[in-house]
C-alpha positions as CSV (number, residue, x, y, z in Angstrom):
1,X,0.0,0.0,0.0
2,X,2.8,2.3,0.9
3,X,4.5,1.5,-2.4
4,X,1.4,2.4,-4.4
5,X,1.1,5.7,-2.5
6,X,4.7,6.5,-3.3
7,X,4.3,5.7,-7.0
8,X,1.2,7.9,-7.2
9,X,3.0,10.8,-5.5
10,X,5.9,10.4,-7.8
11,X,3.6,10.5,-10.8
12,X,2.1,13.7,-9.5
13,X,5.5,15.3,-9.1
14,X,6.6,14.3,-12.6
15,X,3.5,15.6,-14.5
16,X,0.9,17.9,-13.2
17,X,-1.6,18.8,-16.0
18,X,-4.7,20.8,-15.1
19,X,-7.2,22.2,-17.7
20,X,-7.9,25.8,-16.8
21,X,-11.0,26.6,-18.8
22,X,-14.7,25.9,-18.7
23,X,-15.3,26.2,-22.4
24,X,-13.8,27.5,-25.6
25,X,-15.2,29.3,-28.6
26,X,-14.0,30.6,-32.0
27,X,-14.2,34.3,-32.6
28,X,-15.1,36.1,-35.8
29,X,-11.5,35.8,-37.0
30,X,-11.4,32.0,-36.6
31,X,-9.3,32.1,-33.4
32,X,-10.1,29.7,-30.6
33,X,-10.3,31.5,-27.2
34,X,-10.7,29.8,-23.8
35,X,-13.0,31.0,-21.1
36,X,-13.9,30.5,-17.4
37,X,-17.4,31.3,-16.2
38,X,-17.3,33.8,-13.4
39,X,-21.0,34.1,-12.7
40,X,-23.9,31.9,-13.9
41,X,-26.3,34.5,-12.5
42,X,-24.9,37.6,-14.2
43,X,-23.8,35.5,-17.2
44,X,-20.2,36.7,-17.1
45,X,-16.9,35.0,-18.0
46,X,-13.2,35.7,-18.3
47,X,-10.6,34.9,-20.9
48,X,-8.1,32.3,-19.5
49,X,-5.1,30.1,-20.3
50,X,-5.4,26.6,-21.7
51,X,-3.8,24.5,-19.0
52,X,-1.4,24.4,-16.1
53,X,1.3,21.8,-16.8
54,X,4.4,21.1,-14.7
55,X,4.2,24.4,-12.9
56,X,3.9,26.3,-16.2
57,X,0.8,28.1,-17.6
58,X,0.2,27.1,-21.2
59,X,-1.5,29.1,-23.9
60,X,-1.0,29.2,-27.6
61,X,-2.5,32.5,-28.5
62,X,-0.7,34.1,-31.4
63,X,-1.0,36.8,-34.1
64,X,-3.6,39.5,-33.9
65,X,-6.5,38.7,-31.5
66,X,-9.8,40.5,-31.1
67,X,-11.7,39.4,-28.0
68,X,-15.5,39.5,-28.5
69,X,-17.8,41.3,-26.2
70,X,-20.1,38.3,-25.8
71,X,-19.8,34.5,-26.3
72,X,-22.4,31.7,-26.4
73,X,-22.1,28.5,-24.4
74,X,-24.9,25.9,-24.0
75,X,-27.5,28.2,-25.4
76,X,-26.6,31.1,-23.0
77,X,-24.8,34.3,-23.9
78,X,-22.0,35.4,-21.6
79,X,-20.5,38.9,-21.3
80,X,-16.7,38.9,-21.2
81,X,-15.8,41.1,-18.3
82,X,-12.2,40.3,-17.6
83,X,-8.9,39.0,-18.9
84,X,-8.0,36.3,-16.3
85,X,-4.7,35.9,-14.4
86,X,-1.9,34.7,-16.8
87,X,-4.4,34.3,-19.7
88,X,-1.8,35.3,-22.3
89,X,1.3,34.8,-20.2
90,X,4.4,34.0,-22.3
91,X,2.6,34.0,-25.6
92,X,5.6,35.1,-27.5
93,X,3.9,35.1,-30.9
94,X,1.0,37.4,-29.8
95,X,1.3,40.7,-31.8
96,X,-1.8,42.7,-31.0
97,X,-4.8,42.5,-28.7
98,X,-8.2,44.3,-29.0
99,X,-10.1,44.4,-25.7
100,X,-13.8,45.0,-25.9
101,X,-15.9,47.6,-24.0
102,X,-17.3,44.8,-21.7
103,X,-13.9,44.1,-20.1
104,X,-13.3,45.9,-16.9
105,X,-10.4,44.0,-15.4
106,X,-7.0,42.9,-16.7
107,X,-5.7,40.3,-14.3
108,X,-2.2,39.7,-12.8
109,X,0.4,38.7,-15.3
110,X,-2.2,38.4,-18.0
111,X,0.2,39.4,-20.7
112,X,3.4,38.6,-18.8
113,X,6.4,38.5,-21.2
114,X,4.4,38.6,-24.4
115,X,7.6,39.8,-26.0
116,X,6.1,40.6,-29.5
117,X,3.0,42.3,-28.3
118,X,3.2,45.7,-30.0
119,X,-0.3,47.0,-29.9
120,X,-3.0,47.2,-27.2
121,X,-6.5,48.6,-27.9
122,X,-7.8,49.0,-24.4
123,X,-11.5,48.8,-23.5
124,X,-12.9,52.2,-22.6
125,X,-14.4,50.7,-19.5
126,X,-11.2,49.1,-18.0
127,X,-11.0,49.9,-14.3
128,X,-8.1,47.7,-13.1
129,X,-4.8,46.7,-14.6
130,X,-3.3,43.9,-12.4
131,X,0.1,43.1,-11.0
132,X,2.8,42.8,-13.7
133,X,0.0,42.6,-16.3
134,X,2.3,43.7,-19.2
135,X,5.6,42.9,-17.5
136,X,8.3,42.2,-20.1
137,X,6.3,43.2,-23.2
138,X,9.4,44.4,-25.0
139,X,7.7,45.4,-28.3
140,X,5.4,48.0,-26.7
141,X,6.5,51.5,-27.6
142,X,3.4,53.5,-26.6
143,X,0.4,53.0,-24.3
144,X,-2.7,55.1,-24.0
145,X,-4.7,54.6,-20.8
146,X,-8.5,55.4,-20.8
147,X,-10.0,57.6,-18.1
148,X,-12.0,54.6,-16.8
149,X,-8.8,53.1,-15.2
150,X,-9.0,53.5,-11.4
151,X,-6.2,51.2,-10.3
152,X,-2.8,50.2,-11.8
153,X,-0.9,47.6,-9.7
154,X,2.8,47.2,-9.2
155,X,5.0,46.2,-12.1
156,X,2.1,46.5,-14.6
157,X,4.4,48.0,-17.3
158,X,7.9,47.1,-15.9
159,X,10.7,45.8,-18.1
160,X,8.9,46.9,-21.3
161,X,12.3,47.7,-22.8
162,X,11.1,49.7,-25.8
163,X,8.3,51.6,-24.2
164,X,8.8,55.3,-24.7
165,X,5.5,57.1,-24.5
166,X,2.6,57.0,-22.0
167,X,-0.6,58.9,-22.8
168,X,-3.2,59.6,-20.1
169,X,-6.5,61.5,-20.0
170,X,-7.3,62.1,-16.3
171,X,-7.7,65.7,-15.3
172,X,-6.7,64.6,-11.8
173,X,-4.0,61.8,-11.8
174,X,-5.0,58.6,-10.1
175,X,-2.9,57.3,-7.3
176,X,-0.3,54.7,-8.4
177,X,2.7,53.1,-6.9
178,X,6.1,54.5,-8.2
179,X,6.9,50.9,-9.4
180,X,4.2,50.7,-12.0
181,X,6.9,51.6,-14.6
182,X,10.7,51.0,-14.5
183,X,12.5,53.4,-12.2
184,X,16.2,54.1,-12.8
185,X,18.9,54.4,-10.1
186,X,18.0,58.0,-9.5
187,X,14.4,57.2,-8.8
188,X,13.3,58.5,-12.2
189,X,11.0,57.1,-14.9
190,X,12.8,57.7,-18.2
191,X,9.7,57.9,-20.3
192,X,7.5,60.6,-21.9
193,X,4.2,61.3,-20.2
194,X,1.5,63.1,-22.2
195,X,-1.3,64.7,-20.0
196,X,-4.4,66.8,-20.7
197,X,-3.9,70.4,-21.5
198,X,-3.9,72.6,-18.4
199,X,-3.3,69.8,-15.9
200,X,0.5,69.2,-16.0
201,X,0.9,70.8,-12.6
202,X,-1.1,68.1,-10.9
203,X,1.1,65.4,-12.4
204,X,4.3,67.1,-11.5
205,X,3.4,66.9,-7.8
206,X,1.7,63.4,-7.8
207,X,3.5,60.3,-6.5
208,X,4.1,57.8,-9.2
209,X,3.8,60.4,-11.9
210,X,6.2,63.1,-10.8
211,X,9.0,60.7,-11.4
212,X,8.6,60.9,-15.1
213,X,11.5,62.8,-16.7
214,X,9.4,64.2,-19.5
215,X,5.8,65.5,-18.8
216,X,4.1,67.4,-21.6
217,X,0.6,68.6,-22.3
């Protein structure tokens, strides 16, 4: 009996493979996207990864992906309200992502090290960008954040080596941690920050924003 238990535990250590999704569906461009249901009452779901295998999150998303606003499953229509944790993590062949107006949350490490992701079309209703959501997205050169965003967590845009321009539209800057973006040895953020006309002064004095070396209206 002990031997059987030992073999079973050894097998578990060698190969752990867990499917992460409740269902999948093909979008209008013919791309299969995987989803988890988040509420059967509100009929909401999130985009997710395919499986967890040997302590690694697996997805094969590639190219240009447009996430739909709604998806049907077993005769019911679900609203896609979030990009789940690690959904696109390490998808090195992902080039661009279009996020629909229904999505409000981008989860932790959802686009972690998507090294060829060069374009993000954010939902105009995004409220939260999670921990290290776009960490290591080296092909990003510019990001534009909608006014709906209320929270950006640590490391969200760290180690994006070619990021140069950040565009924001809040009249009053939201509170962020100084480590949302890369900080140099002098505590500065070596990026260009474009803010609304007439509101530069507020950003110059706001923690997390005042560290930008270049702030312009």
